[in-house]
N, CA, C and O atoms as CSV, one atom per row, in Angstrom:
chain,resi,resn,atom,element,x,y,z
A,1,MET,N,N,0.846,-1.174,0.000
A,1,MET,CA,C,0.000,0.000,0.000
A,1,MET,C,C,0.894,1.241,0.000
A,1,MET,O,O,1.805,1.353,0.820
A,2,ALA,N,N,0.637,2.146,-0.898
A,2,ALA,CA,C,1.442,3.366,-1.011
A,2,ALA,C,C,1.127,4.301,0.147
A,2,ALA,O,O,-0.028,4.454,0.546
A,3,GLU,N,N,2.172,4.922,0.678
A,3,GLU,CA,C,1.960,5.886,1.756
A,3,GLU,C,C,1.468,7.187,1.183
A,3,GLU,O,O,1.888,7.603,0.103
A,4,ARG,N,N,0.595,7.818,1.893
A,4,ARG,CA,C,0.041,9.102,1.478
A,4,ARG,C,C,0.729,10.207,2.238
A,4,ARG,O,O,0.946,10.100,3.445
A,5,MET,N,N,1.073,11.266,1.538
A,5,MET,CA,C,1.732,12.386,2.191
A,5,MET,C,C,0.772,13.038,3.182
A,5,MET,O,O,-0.363,13.358,2.830
A,6,GLU,N,N,1.220,13.234,4.408
A,6,GLU,CA,C,0.402,13.859,5.435
A,6,GLU,C,C,0.485,15.379,5.303
A,6,GLU,O,O,1.576,15.946,5.248
A,7,LEU,N,N,-0.666,16.024,5.252
A,7,LEU,CA,C,-0.707,17.481,5.213
A,7,LEU,C,C,-0.492,18.028,6.613
A,7,LEU,O,O,-0.872,17.387,7.593
A,8,PRO,N,N,0.105,19.190,6.719
A,8,PRO,CA,C,0.162,19.807,8.042
A,8,PRO,C,C,-1.269,19.983,8.558
A,8,PRO,O,O,-2.179,20.285,7.786
A,9,LYS,N,N,-1.457,19.797,9.834
A,9,LYS,CA,C,-2.797,19.842,10.417
A,9,LYS,C,C,-3.516,21.153,10.115
A,9,LYS,O,O,-4.738,21.169,9.974
A,10,HIS,N,N,-2.785,22.230,10.016
A,10,HIS,CA,C,-3.394,23.537,9.853
A,10,HIS,C,C,-3.695,23.905,8.408
A,10,HIS,O,O,-4.273,24.966,8.170
A,11,ALA,N,N,-3.331,23.078,7.430
A,11,ALA,CA,C,-3.495,23.443,6.023
A,11,ALA,C,C,-4.931,23.834,5.681
A,11,ALA,O,O,-5.154,24.823,4.982
A,12,PHE,N,N,-5.898,23.071,6.164
A,12,PHE,CA,C,-7.292,23.366,5.867
A,12,PHE,C,C,-8.073,23.791,7.102
A,12,PHE,O,O,-9.258,24.107,6.989
A,13,SER,N,N,-7.453,23.810,8.273
A,13,SER,CA,C,-8.164,24.128,9.507
A,13,SER,C,C,-8.848,25.487,9.436
A,13,SER,O,O,-10.046,25.592,9.698
A,14,ALA,N,N,-8.100,26.522,9.086
A,14,ALA,CA,C,-8.672,27.874,9.019
A,14,ALA,C,C,-9.745,27.955,7.929
A,14,ALA,O,O,-10.752,28.645,8.092
A,15,PHE,N,N,-9.524,27.251,6.824
A,15,PHE,CA,C,-10.483,27.235,5.723
A,15,PHE,C,C,-11.824,26.684,6.210
A,15,PHE,O,O,-12.870,27.287,5.968
A,16,PHE,N,N,-11.793,25.531,6.902
A,16,PHE,CA,C,-13.035,24.920,7.373
A,16,PHE,C,C,-13.650,25.707,8.525
A,16,PHE,O,O,-14.872,25.728,8.666
A,17,GLU,N,N,-12.840,26.348,9.342
A,17,GLU,CA,C,-13.395,27.213,10.391
A,17,GLU,C,C,-14.130,28.397,9.770
A,17,GLU,O,O,-15.200,28.786,10.238
A,18,ARG,N,N,-13.544,28.971,8.704
A,18,ARG,CA,C,-14.191,30.072,7.982
A,18,ARG,C,C,-15.546,29.634,7.441
A,18,ARG,O,O,-16.535,30.359,7.551
A,19,ILE,N,N,-15.579,28.443,6.856
A,19,ILE,CA,C,-16.827,27.911,6.303
A,19,ILE,C,C,-17.846,27.689,7.413
A,19,ILE,O,O,-19.020,28.024,7.260
A,20,GLY,N,N,-17.396,27.123,8.533
A,20,GLY,CA,C,-18.290,26.853,9.649
A,20,GLY,C,C,-18.881,28.110,10.260
A,20,GLY,O,O,-19.996,28.081,10.782
A,21,ASP,N,N,-18.151,29.208,10.202
A,21,ASP,CA,C,-18.621,30.466,10.776
A,21,ASP,C,C,-19.452,31.309,9.813
A,21,ASP,O,O,-20.066,32.293,10.226
A,22,ASP,N,N,-19.478,30.940,8.556
A,22,ASP,CA,C,-20.163,31.734,7.534
A,22,ASP,C,C,-21.641,31.358,7.490
A,22,ASP,O,O,-21.999,30.285,7.004
A,23,ARG,N,N,-22.490,32.237,7.995
A,23,ARG,CA,C,-23.927,31.966,8.074
A,23,ARG,C,C,-24.621,31.997,6.710
A,23,ARG,O,O,-25.781,31.600,6.607
A,24,ARG,N,N,-23.938,32.458,5.671
A,24,ARG,CA,C,-24.528,32.464,4.330
A,24,ARG,C,C,-24.582,31.055,3.737
A,24,ARG,O,O,-25.390,30.782,2.849
A,25,LEU,N,N,-23.728,30.167,4.227
A,25,LEU,CA,C,-23.617,28.836,3.638
A,25,LEU,C,C,-24.667,27.884,4.190
A,25,LEU,O,O,-24.917,27.827,5.394
A,26,LEU,N,N,-25.266,27.147,3.283
A,26,LEU,CA,C,-26.305,26.165,3.596
A,26,LEU,C,C,-25.709,24.755,3.509
A,26,LEU,O,O,-24.578,24.594,3.049
A,27,PRO,N,N,-26.443,23.750,3.940
A,27,PRO,CA,C,-25.936,22.376,3.836
A,27,PRO,C,C,-25.533,21.979,2.414
A,27,PRO,O,O,-24.620,21.171,2.241
A,28,THR,N,N,-26.193,22.529,1.399
A,28,THR,CA,C,-25.804,22.207,0.022
A,28,THR,C,C,-24.406,22.741,-0.288
A,28,THR,O,O,-23.643,22.085,-0.996
A,29,HIS,N,N,-24.058,23.922,0.231
A,29,HIS,CA,C,-22.704,24.460,0.041
A,29,HIS,C,C,-21.680,23.546,0.720
A,29,HIS,O,O,-20.639,23.227,0.146
A,30,ILE,N,N,-21.992,23.134,1.945
A,30,ILE,CA,C,-21.078,22.288,2.712
A,30,ILE,C,C,-20.890,20.946,2.003
A,30,ILE,O,O,-19.776,20.426,1.942
A,31,GLY,N,N,-21.968,20.392,1.474
A,31,GLY,CA,C,-21.869,19.141,0.721
A,31,GLY,C,C,-20.997,19.290,-0.511
A,31,GLY,O,O,-20.207,18.400,-0.828
A,32,LEU,N,N,-21.133,20.405,-1.206
A,32,LEU,CA,C,-20.317,20.641,-2.387
A,32,LEU,C,C,-18.851,20.824,-2.008
A,32,LEU,O,O,-17.967,20.326,-2.706
A,33,VAL,N,N,-18.584,21.527,-0.918
A,33,VAL,CA,C,-17.200,21.686,-0.445
A,33,VAL,C,C,-16.620,20.321,-0.097
A,33,VAL,O,O,-15.466,20.041,-0.420
A,34,ALA,N,N,-17.407,19.467,0.559
A,34,ALA,CA,C,-16.941,18.120,0.899
A,34,ALA,C,C,-16.607,17.322,-0.361
A,34,ALA,O,O,-15.597,16.619,-0.403
A,35,ALA,N,N,-17.445,17.429,-1.375
A,35,ALA,CA,C,-17.196,16.728,-2.634
A,35,ALA,C,C,-15.934,17.258,-3.306
A,35,ALA,O,O,-15.130,16.481,-3.821
A,36,LEU,N,N,-15.759,18.566,-3.302
A,36,LEU,CA,C,-14.556,19.165,-3.888
A,36,LEU,C,C,-13.310,18.740,-3.111
A,36,LEU,O,O,-12.283,18.418,-3.708
A,37,PHE,N,N,-13.401,18.740,-1.794
A,37,PHE,CA,C,-12.279,18.337,-0.959
A,37,PHE,C,C,-11.904,16.886,-1.247
A,37,PHE,O,O,-10.720,16.551,-1.290
A,38,TYR,N,N,-12.892,16.028,-1.444
A,38,TYR,CA,C,-12.659,14.628,-1.768
A,38,TYR,C,C,-11.885,14.477,-3.074
A,38,TYR,O,O,-11.048,13.583,-3.198
A,39,HIS,N,N,-12.160,15.344,-4.047
A,39,HIS,CA,C,-11.534,15.248,-5.359
A,39,HIS,C,C,-10.241,16.053,-5.497
A,39,HIS,O,O,-9.570,15.952,-6.524
A,40,HIS,N,N,-9.879,16.845,-4.495
A,40,HIS,CA,C,-8.676,17.661,-4.634
A,40,HIS,C,C,-7.418,16.812,-4.480
A,40,HIS,O,O,-7.485,15.668,-4.030
A,41,ASP,N,N,-6.287,17.370,-4.850
A,41,ASP,CA,C,-4.991,16.690,-4.805
A,41,ASP,C,C,-4.375,16.883,-3.422
A,41,ASP,O,O,-3.924,17.980,-3.091
A,42,CYS,N,N,-4.355,15.837,-2.624
A,42,CYS,CA,C,-3.824,15.926,-1.252
A,42,CYS,C,C,-2.355,16.330,-1.236
A,42,CYS,O,O,-1.894,16.947,-0.275
A,43,ASP,N,N,-1.624,15.994,-2.276
A,43,ASP,CA,C,-0.199,16.320,-2.320
A,43,ASP,C,C,0.052,17.787,-2.628
A,43,ASP,O,O,1.154,18.290,-2.409
A,44,ASN,N,N,-0.956,18.470,-3.132
A,44,ASN,CA,C,-0.810,19.875,-3.498
A,44,ASN,C,C,-2.074,20.635,-3.085
A,44,ASN,O,O,-2.907,20.946,-3.937
A,45,PRO,N,N,-2.229,20.942,-1.786
A,45,PRO,CA,C,-3.480,21.551,-1.328
A,45,PRO,C,C,-3.755,22.935,-1.897
A,45,PRO,O,O,-4.901,23.383,-1.893
A,46,HIS,N,N,-2.727,23.618,-2.386
A,46,HIS,CA,C,-2.912,24.968,-2.917
A,46,HIS,C,C,-3.022,24.989,-4.441
A,46,HIS,O,O,-3.200,26.049,-5.040
A,47,GLY,N,N,-2.915,23.824,-5.061
A,47,GLY,CA,C,-2.914,23.759,-6.514
A,47,GLY,C,C,-4.280,23.509,-7.112
A,47,GLY,O,O,-5.259,23.293,-6.397
A,48,HIS,N,N,-4.334,23.540,-8.422
A,48,HIS,CA,C,-5.568,23.301,-9.168
A,48,HIS,C,C,-5.830,21.802,-9.252
A,48,HIS,O,O,-4.905,20.991,-9.209
A,49,PHE,N,N,-7.090,21.455,-9.371
A,49,PHE,CA,C,-7.489,20.067,-9.569
A,49,PHE,C,C,-8.721,20.060,-10.463
A,49,PHE,O,O,-9.385,21.083,-10.630
A,50,HIS,N,N,-9.016,18.908,-11.031
A,50,HIS,CA,C,-10.146,18.777,-11.949
A,50,HIS,C,C,-11.188,17.839,-11.358
A,50,HIS,O,O,-10.859,16.863,-10.684
A,51,ALA,N,N,-12.437,18.152,-11.621
A,51,ALA,CA,C,-13.556,17.300,-11.211
A,51,ALA,C,C,-14.736,17.585,-12.129
A,51,ALA,O,O,-14.913,18.701,-12.617
A,52,SER,N,N,-15.525,16.564,-12.347
A,52,SER,CA,C,-16.690,16.735,-13.214
A,52,SER,C,C,-17.934,17.081,-12.386
A,52,SER,O,O,-18.060,16.691,-11.226
A,53,ARG,N,N,-18.833,17.815,-13.011
A,53,ARG,CA,C,-20.088,18.182,-12.368
A,53,ARG,C,C,-20.839,16.935,-11.939
A,53,ARG,O,O,-21.398,16.893,-10.843
A,54,ARG,N,N,-20.859,15.955,-12.760
A,54,ARG,CA,C,-21.591,14.713,-12.473
A,54,ARG,C,C,-21.090,14.066,-11.181
A,54,ARG,O,O,-21.891,13.674,-10.332
A,55,LYS,N,N,-19.781,13.957,-11.034
A,55,LYS,CA,C,-19.211,13.343,-9.827
A,55,LYS,C,C,-19.450,14.214,-8.594
A,55,LYS,O,O,-19.759,13.703,-7.518
A,56,LEU,N,N,-19.308,15.522,-8.755
A,56,LEU,CA,C,-19.510,16.420,-7.619
A,56,LEU,C,C,-20.964,16.407,-7.161
A,56,LEU,O,O,-21.238,16.409,-5.961
A,57,MET,N,N,-21.882,16.394,-8.099
A,57,MET,CA,C,-23.299,16.366,-7.744
A,57,MET,C,C,-23.655,15.052,-7.058
A,57,MET,O,O,-24.419,15.043,-6.093
A,58,ARG,N,N,-23.113,13.957,-7.546
A,58,ARG,CA,C,-23.408,12.655,-6.949
A,58,ARG,C,C,-22.881,12.590,-5.517
A,58,ARG,O,O,-23.591,12.150,-4.612
A,59,PHE,N,N,-21.640,13.025,-5.309
A,59,PHE,CA,C,-21.020,12.964,-3.985
A,59,PHE,C,C,-21.705,13.908,-2.999
A,59,PHE,O,O,-21.887,13.561,-1.832
A,60,SER,N,N,-22.083,15.097,-3.461
A,60,SER,CA,C,-22.670,16.099,-2.570
A,60,SER,C,C,-24.174,15.918,-2.380
A,60,SER,O,O,-24.786,16.621,-1.575
A,61,ARG,N,N,-24.771,14.987,-3.110
A,61,ARG,CA,C,-26.209,14.716,-3.057
A,61,ARG,C,C,-27.058,15.883,-3.565
A,61,ARG,O,O,-28.222,16.025,-3.191
A,62,ILE,N,N,-26.467,16.706,-4.412
A,62,ILE,CA,C,-27.221,17.787,-5.052
A,62,ILE,C,C,-27.862,17.199,-6.307
A,62,ILE,O,O,-27.168,16.639,-7.155
A,63,ARG,N,N,-29.158,17.323,-6.426
A,63,ARG,CA,C,-29.869,16.694,-7.543
A,63,ARG,C,C,-30.188,17.654,-8.685
A,63,ARG,O,O,-30.457,17.216,-9.804
A,64,SER,N,N,-30.161,18.937,-8.419
A,64,SER,CA,C,-30.535,19.922,-9.421
A,64,SER,C,C,-29.288,20.624,-9.967
A,64,SER,O,O,-28.443,21.087,-9.201
A,65,ILE,N,N,-29.184,20.697,-11.287
A,65,ILE,CA,C,-28.057,21.396,-11.906
A,65,ILE,C,C,-28.097,22.876,-11.530
A,65,ILE,O,O,-27.051,23.494,-11.332
A,66,ALA,N,N,-29.298,23.447,-11.432
A,66,ALA,CA,C,-29.422,24.856,-11.044
A,66,ALA,C,C,-28.884,25.077,-9.626
A,66,ALA,O,O,-28.193,26.065,-9.378
A,67,THR,N,N,-29.191,24.180,-8.705
A,67,THR,CA,C,-28.692,24.298,-7.332
A,67,THR,C,C,-27.183,24.146,-7.300
A,67,THR,O,O,-26.498,24.884,-6.591
A,68,TYR,N,N,-26.655,23.192,-8.065
A,68,TYR,CA,C,-25.202,22.996,-8.149
A,68,TYR,C,C,-24.519,24.281,-8.600
A,68,TYR,O,O,-23.556,24.723,-7.972
A,69,HIS,N,N,-25.004,24.881,-9.677
A,69,HIS,CA,C,-24.378,26.089,-10.203
A,69,HIS,C,C,-24.555,27.283,-9.256
A,69,HIS,O,O,-23.658,28.119,-9.141
A,70,LYS,N,N,-25.683,27.365,-8.594
A,70,LYS,CA,C,-25.905,28.439,-7.627
A,70,LYS,C,C,-24.909,28.323,-6.474
A,70,LYS,O,O,-24.268,29.307,-6.106
A,71,CYS,N,N,-24.780,27.132,-5.910
A,71,CYS,CA,C,-23.839,26.926,-4.795
A,71,CYS,C,C,-22.402,27.179,-5.239
A,71,CYS,O,O,-21.627,27.812,-4.523
A,72,LEU,N,N,-22.056,26.685,-6.412
A,72,LEU,CA,C,-20.701,26.866,-6.922
A,72,LEU,C,C,-20.395,28.345,-7.141
A,72,LEU,O,O,-19.331,28.823,-6.747
A,73,SER,N,N,-21.319,29.069,-7.766
A,73,SER,CA,C,-21.071,30.489,-8.023
A,73,SER,C,C,-20.997,31.279,-6.718
A,73,SER,O,O,-20.235,32.241,-6.623
A,74,GLU,N,N,-21.780,30.885,-5.713
A,74,GLU,CA,C,-21.698,31.564,-4.420
A,74,GLU,C,C,-20.383,31.261,-3.708
A,74,GLU,O,O,-19.808,32.158,-3.092
A,75,LEU,N,N,-19.895,30.036,-3.774
A,75,LEU,CA,C,-18.599,29.707,-3.166
A,75,LEU,C,C,-17.476,30.514,-3.820
A,75,LEU,O,O,-16.534,30.933,-3.148
A,76,VAL,N,N,-17.579,30.726,-5.118
A,76,VAL,CA,C,-16.600,31.557,-5.824
A,76,VAL,C,C,-16.742,33.010,-5.379
A,76,VAL,O,O,-15.750,33.662,-5.054
A,77,ALA,N,N,-17.969,33.517,-5.363
A,77,ALA,CA,C,-18.217,34.910,-4.985
A,77,ALA,C,C,-17.800,35.195,-3.548
A,77,ALA,O,O,-17.341,36.297,-3.247
A,78,TYR,N,N,-17.953,34.217,-2.656
A,78,TYR,CA,C,-17.601,34.398,-1.249
A,78,TYR,C,C,-16.103,34.218,-0.987
A,78,TYR,O,O,-15.643,34.405,0.139
A,79,GLY,N,N,-15.346,33.856,-2.023
A,79,GLY,CA,C,-13.902,33.766,-1.887
A,79,GLY,C,C,-13.362,32.451,-1.358
A,79,GLY,O,O,-12.263,32.419,-0.803
A,80,TYR,N,N,-14.103,31.371,-1.515
A,80,TYR,CA,C,-13.647,30.069,-1.052
A,80,TYR,C,C,-12.991,29.237,-2.149
A,80,TYR,O,O,-12.270,28.281,-1.864
A,81,LEU,N,N,-13.243,29.603,-3.402
A,81,LEU,CA,C,-12.909,28.715,-4.504
A,81,LEU,C,C,-12.637,29.496,-5.774
A,81,LEU,O,O,-13.266,30.521,-6.035
A,82,GLU,N,N,-11.694,29.003,-6.561
A,82,GLU,CA,C,-11.519,29.460,-7.945
A,82,GLU,C,C,-12.093,28.358,-8.831
A,82,GLU,O,O,-11.990,27.172,-8.518
A,83,TYR,N,N,-12.696,28.771,-9.940
A,83,TYR,CA,C,-13.393,27.822,-10.803
A,83,TYR,C,C,-13.226,28.234,-12.258
A,83,TYR,O,O,-13.460,29.387,-12.622
A,84,ARG,N,N,-12.824,27.295,-13.068
A,84,ARG,CA,C,-12.769,27.513,-14.516
A,84,ARG,C,C,-13.541,26.369,-15.173
A,84,ARG,O,O,-13.098,25.220,-15.146
A,85,PRO,N,N,-14.695,26.686,-15.762
A,85,PRO,CA,C,-15.519,25.620,-16.351
A,85,PRO,C,C,-14.849,24.966,-17.556
A,85,PRO,O,O,-14.043,25.574,-18.260
A,86,SER,N,N,-15.211,23.721,-17.761
A,86,SER,CA,C,-14.741,22.976,-18.920
A,86,SER,C,C,-15.913,22.173,-19.457
A,86,SER,O,O,-16.727,21.658,-18.690
A,87,TRP,N,N,-15.993,22.072,-20.735
A,87,TRP,CA,C,-17.049,21.281,-21.337
A,87,TRP,C,C,-16.494,19.984,-21.893
A,87,TRP,O,O,-17.168,19.284,-22.648
A,88,HIS,N,N,-15.265,19.666,-21.520
A,88,HIS,CA,C,-14.646,18.400,-21.924
A,88,HIS,C,C,-15.178,17.308,-20.992
A,88,HIS,O,O,-14.982,17.386,-19.779
A,89,PRO,N,N,-15.847,16.293,-21.543
A,89,PRO,CA,C,-16.518,15.308,-20.683
A,89,PRO,C,C,-15.576,14.486,-19.803
A,89,PRO,O,O,-15.972,14.071,-18.713
A,90,ALA,N,N,-14.369,14.246,-20.238
A,90,ALA,CA,C,-13.452,13.411,-19.454
A,90,ALA,C,C,-12.585,14.225,-18.498
A,90,ALA,O,O,-12.209,13.735,-17.433
A,91,LYS,N,N,-12.270,15.450,-18.865
A,91,LYS,CA,C,-11.346,16.237,-18.060
A,91,LYS,C,C,-12.009,16.883,-16.845
A,91,LYS,O,O,-11.420,16.879,-15.764
A,92,GLY,N,N,-13.171,17.418,-16.980
A,92,GLY,CA,C,-13.847,18.102,-15.884
A,92,GLY,C,C,-13.382,19.536,-15.750
A,92,GLY,O,O,-12.416,19.952,-16.390
A,93,SER,N,N,-14.066,20.274,-14.928
A,93,SER,CA,C,-13.726,21.678,-14.702
A,93,SER,C,C,-12.524,21.776,-13.769
A,93,SER,O,O,-12.169,20.822,-13.077
A,94,ARG,N,N,-11.907,22.963,-13.771
A,94,ARG,CA,C,-10.718,23.185,-12.950
A,94,ARG,C,C,-11.091,24.010,-11.723
A,94,ARG,O,O,-11.793,25.017,-11.826
A,95,PHE,N,N,-10.619,23.575,-10.576
A,95,PHE,CA,C,-10.912,24.214,-9.304
A,95,PHE,C,C,-9.626,24.451,-8.530
A,95,PHE,O,O,-8.602,23.815,-8.780
A,96,ARG,N,N,-9.701,25.378,-7.586
A,96,ARG,CA,C,-8.626,25.575,-6.613
A,96,ARG,C,C,-9.235,26.201,-5.376
A,96,ARG,O,O,-9.955,27.196,-5.457
A,97,PHE,N,N,-8.937,25.602,-4.220
A,97,PHE,CA,C,-9.377,26.184,-2.960
A,97,PHE,C,C,-8.571,27.445,-2.691
A,97,PHE,O,O,-7.370,27.488,-2.959
A,98,ILE,N,N,-9.220,28.458,-2.169
A,98,ILE,CA,C,-8.527,29.672,-1.757
A,98,ILE,C,C,-8.295,29.550,-0.261
A,98,ILE,O,O,-9.189,29.791,0.550
A,99,ILE,N,N,-7.066,29.170,0.083
A,99,ILE,CA,C,-6.684,28.942,1.470
A,99,ILE,C,C,-5.774,30.082,1.870
A,99,ILE,O,O,-4.720,30.289,1.269
A,100,HIS,N,N,-6.182,30.813,2.877
A,100,HIS,CA,C,-5.388,31.946,3.337
A,100,HIS,C,C,-4.369,31.459,4.344
A,100,HIS,O,O,-4.705,30.787,5.319
A,101,GLY,N,N,-3.100,31.814,4.090
A,101,GLY,CA,C,-2.025,31.445,4.996
A,101,GLY,C,C,-1.864,32.466,6.100
A,101,GLY,O,O,-2.693,33.362,6.256
A,102,GLU,N,N,-0.828,32.333,6.841
A,102,GLU,CA,C,-0.576,33.256,7.943
A,102,GLU,C,C,-0.385,34.661,7.402
A,102,GLU,O,O,0.183,34.855,6.327
A,103,GLY,N,N,-0.852,35.610,8.136
A,103,GLY,CA,C,-0.731,37.004,7.728
A,103,GLY,C,C,-1.775,37.432,6.714
A,103,GLY,O,O,-1.713,38.543,6.190
A,104,GLY,N,N,-2.769,36.528,6.423
A,104,GLY,CA,C,-3.855,36.897,5.536
A,104,GLY,C,C,-3.518,36.835,4.059
A,104,GLY,O,O,-4.297,37.319,3.238
A,105,ILE,N,N,-2.382,36.255,3.693
A,105,ILE,CA,C,-2.059,36.114,2.275
A,105,ILE,C,C,-2.494,34.741,1.802
A,105,ILE,O,O,-2.592,33.809,2.600
A,106,ASN,N,N,-2.749,34.611,0.545
A,106,ASN,CA,C,-3.144,33.346,-0.014
A,106,ASN,C,C,-1.960,32.400,-0.004
A,106,ASN,O,O,-0.895,32.715,-0.536
A,107,GLY,N,N,-2.152,31.233,0.609
A,107,GLY,CA,C,-1.096,30.278,0.817
A,107,GLY,C,C,-0.582,29.772,-0.437
A,107,GLY,O,O,0.327,28.942,-0.442
């Protein structure tokens, strides 16, 4: 079994605390964040990763494409995520978590 690189404990701690404190976010937003986190690259927490709408909707239990896009656009607008859509069926769209490091700069 291949060993997985361990992230520093604090890499996503502040990010998830920010999400937990944000009263604008609903359970659908949290589900989508969980799905995105599942698909992100653990070896590169600050880098871009790809995921398809179909997989994200299935994992997050979002059934409506309109709800998916609403939650996604709000996560982008609220500063939690970068998103570049793709219409390539195999590649998926490109995402990146916006994780603020110490001193308030983007990590």
